[in-house]
C-alpha positions in Angstrom: -6.1 46.3 84.8 -3.3 48.7 85.6 -2.5 48.9 81.9 -6.2 49.7 81.1 -6.2 52.5 83.5 -3.1 54.0 82.2 -4.4 53.8 78.7 -7.6 55.4 79.7 -5.9 58.3 81.4 -3.7 58.7 78.2 -6.7 58.8 76.1 -8.5 61.4 78.4 -5.3 63.6 78.3 -4.9 63.4 74.5 -8.6 64.1 74.0 -8.4 67.2 76.4 -5.3 68.5 74.5 -7.3 68.0 71.2 -9.7 70.7 72.3 -9.0 74.2 71.0 -6.8 76.3 73.3 -6.4 73.4 75.7 -2.8 74.2 76.2 -3.6 77.8 77.3 -6.3 76.7 79.6 -4.0 74.1 81.2 -1.4 76.8 81.7 -4.0 79.0 83.5 -5.1 75.9 85.8 -1.4 75.2 86.6 -0.9 78.9 87.5 -4.0 78.7 89.7 -2.7 75.5 91.4 0.4 77.4 92.4 -1.1 80.7 93.4 -4.9 80.9 93.3 -6.1 84.6 92.5 -7.6 86.3 95.4 -11.4 86.7 95.7 -13.0 90.0 94.7 -10.7 90.8 91.8 -11.9 92.0 88.5 -11.8 89.2 85.9 -11.1 90.0 82.3 -12.1 87.2 80.1 -12.2 86.7 76.3 -10.0 86.7 73.2 -6.6 87.9 72.1 -7.2 91.6 72.5 -7.1 90.8 76.3 -4.5 88.1 76.0 -2.0 90.4 74.4 -2.7 93.2 77.0 0.3 91.8 79.0 0.7 94.8 81.2 -3.1 95.2 81.9 -2.7 95.6 85.7 -0.5 98.6 85.1 -3.3 100.4 83.3 -5.6 100.1 86.3 -3.6 100.8 89.5 -5.5 100.1 92.6 -7.4 97.3 91.1 -6.8 93.6 91.5 -6.9 92.1 88.0 -7.2 88.5 86.6 -6.5 88.3 82.9 -8.0 85.2 81.3 -7.9 86.2 77.6 -6.8 83.3 75.5 -5.9 82.6 71.9 -8.2 83.7 69.1 -11.1 82.5 71.1 -14.7 82.9 70.1 -17.9 82.8 72.3 -18.2 78.9 72.1 -14.6 78.6 73.4 -15.3 81.0 76.4 -18.4 79.0 77.1 -16.5 75.7 76.8 -14.0 76.7 79.4 -16.2 78.8 81.7 -15.8 76.2 84.4 -12.1 76.6 84.3 -11.5 80.3 83.8 -14.6 82.1 85.0 -16.7 80.2 87.6 -13.8 79.3 90.1 -12.6 82.8 90.9 -15.3 84.6 92.9 -14.7 87.9 91.1 -16.3 91.2 92.1 -16.8 92.0 88.4 -16.5 90.3 85.1 -15.3 92.1 81.9 -15.8 90.3 78.6 -14.2 91.0 75.2 -15.3 88.5 72.5 -17.2 88.3 69.3 -14.8 89.4 66.5 -13.5 85.9 66.1 -16.9 84.4 65.9 -17.6 86.4 62.6 -14.0 85.9 61.5 -14.2 82.3 61.8 -17.6 82.0 60.0 -18.7 84.9 58.0 -22.1 83.4 57.5 -23.0 84.0 61.1 -25.6 86.7 61.7 -25.4 89.4 64.4 -28.4 87.8 66.0 -26.5 84.5 66.2 -23.5 86.0 67.8 -25.7 87.9 70.2 -27.3 84.7 71.2 -23.8 83.3 72.0 -23.2 86.2 74.3 -26.5 85.7 75.9 -25.7 82.0 76.4 -22.5 83.0 78.1 -24.3 85.7 80.2 -26.7 83.0 81.5 -23.9 80.7 82.4 -22.2 83.4 84.5 -25.5 84.5 86.1 -26.2 81.0 87.1 -23.3 81.0 89.4 -22.8 84.7 90.2 -26.3 86.2 90.4 -25.1 89.7 91.7 -21.6 90.1 90.2 -21.5 93.0 87.8 -20.9 91.9 84.1 -19.4 94.4 81.5 -19.1 93.8 77.8 -16.4 95.7 75.8 -17.7 96.2 72.3 -16.2 94.6 69.4 -13.4 96.8 68.0 -13.1 98.1 64.4 -10.1 96.1 63.2 -8.7 97.4 60.0 -8.1 93.8 58.9 -11.7 92.9 59.1 -13.4 95.9 57.4 -15.8 93.5 55.5 -17.1 92.5 58.9 -17.5 96.0 60.5 -21.2 96.2 59.6 -21.8 92.9 61.5 -19.7 94.0 64.4 -21.7 97.3 64.8 -25.0 95.3 64.5 -24.0 92.8 67.2 -22.6 95.5 69.4 -25.9 97.2 69.3 -27.9 94.1 70.0 -25.7 93.3 72.9 -26.0 96.7 74.2 -29.7 96.6 74.2 -29.8 93.2 75.9 -27.6 94.4 78.7 -29.9 97.4 79.2 -32.6 95.0 80.2 -30.4 93.5 83.0 -29.2 94.7 86.4 -25.7 95.2 87.3 -24.4 95.2 83.7 -22.3 97.7 81.6 -21.8 98.1 77.9 -18.5 99.7 77.2 -18.3 101.2 73.8 -14.6 101.4 72.5 -15.6 101.0 68.8 -16.4 104.6 68.1 -13.5 106.0 69.8 -11.1 103.9 67.5 -12.4 105.4 64.4 -11.0 108.4 62.4 -13.1 111.5 61.5 -14.1 109.7 58.2 -15.5 106.8 60.1 -12.7 104.4 59.2 -10.5 102.6 61.7 -7.5 104.5 62.9 -4.5 102.6 61.6 -2.0 104.3 64.1 -3.5 102.4 67.1 -2.9 98.9 65.6 0.0 96.6 65.2 1.2 95.8 61.7 -1.3 92.8 61.6 -4.0 95.4 61.5 -5.9 93.3 64.1 -4.3 93.8 67.4 -3.7 97.1 69.2 -0.5 98.9 70.1 0.0 100.9 73.3 -2.0 103.7 71.8 -5.0 101.6 71.3 -4.8 100.1 74.7 -4.5 103.7 76.1 -7.9 104.4 74.5 -9.3 101.3 76.1 -8.0 102.2 79.5 -9.6 105.6 79.4 -13.1 104.1 78.5 -12.9 100.9 80.5 -11.7 102.3 83.8 -14.8 104.4 84.7 -16.8 101.2 84.3 -14.8 99.2 86.7 -16.2 98.3 90.1 -14.5 100.3 93.0 -16.1 98.5 95.9 
């Protein structure tokens, strides 16, 4: 019997690790078990544009920040792990960046489908936190993904319109501030991979995001 129990736990553990980004989520949970984040913090959740913003709290002095950006996550990944990295924290505001990787991982997806994924995540959050403000940071114009920019823009617009129908929400448009005068992405604000941002890019984000953060 004991051997069966051990095998069952081994199977469950292996299955969990087989899930995408399971290692990163496990690291977050271990960190929480050591020192659980305080209530009434601002929770940033989403993909690698948040994950790679290592010094995020320094950009927002006076605010308590929880950064739960992970991997190259898409909306289904954030939804899968919502019970681990969103719902436990009792935040005063939730800021989401996601969507780019949905299209990059499957270029047959339509803007409507990705918008529906955002709406599904929104519904999950609202089921637990009915009054917590939710902000969405628009998909950015990554130079390495120029073929997808039209879809990014369309989905951004759809998400903006959806949020306009909901209370305690904000749509944060970083997309247009990251373009050059000719309408193309500014290469000077990106790393060599032409996907992730350098300090100049994050400075732009800080300037646009900060006025939308909950001060109460």
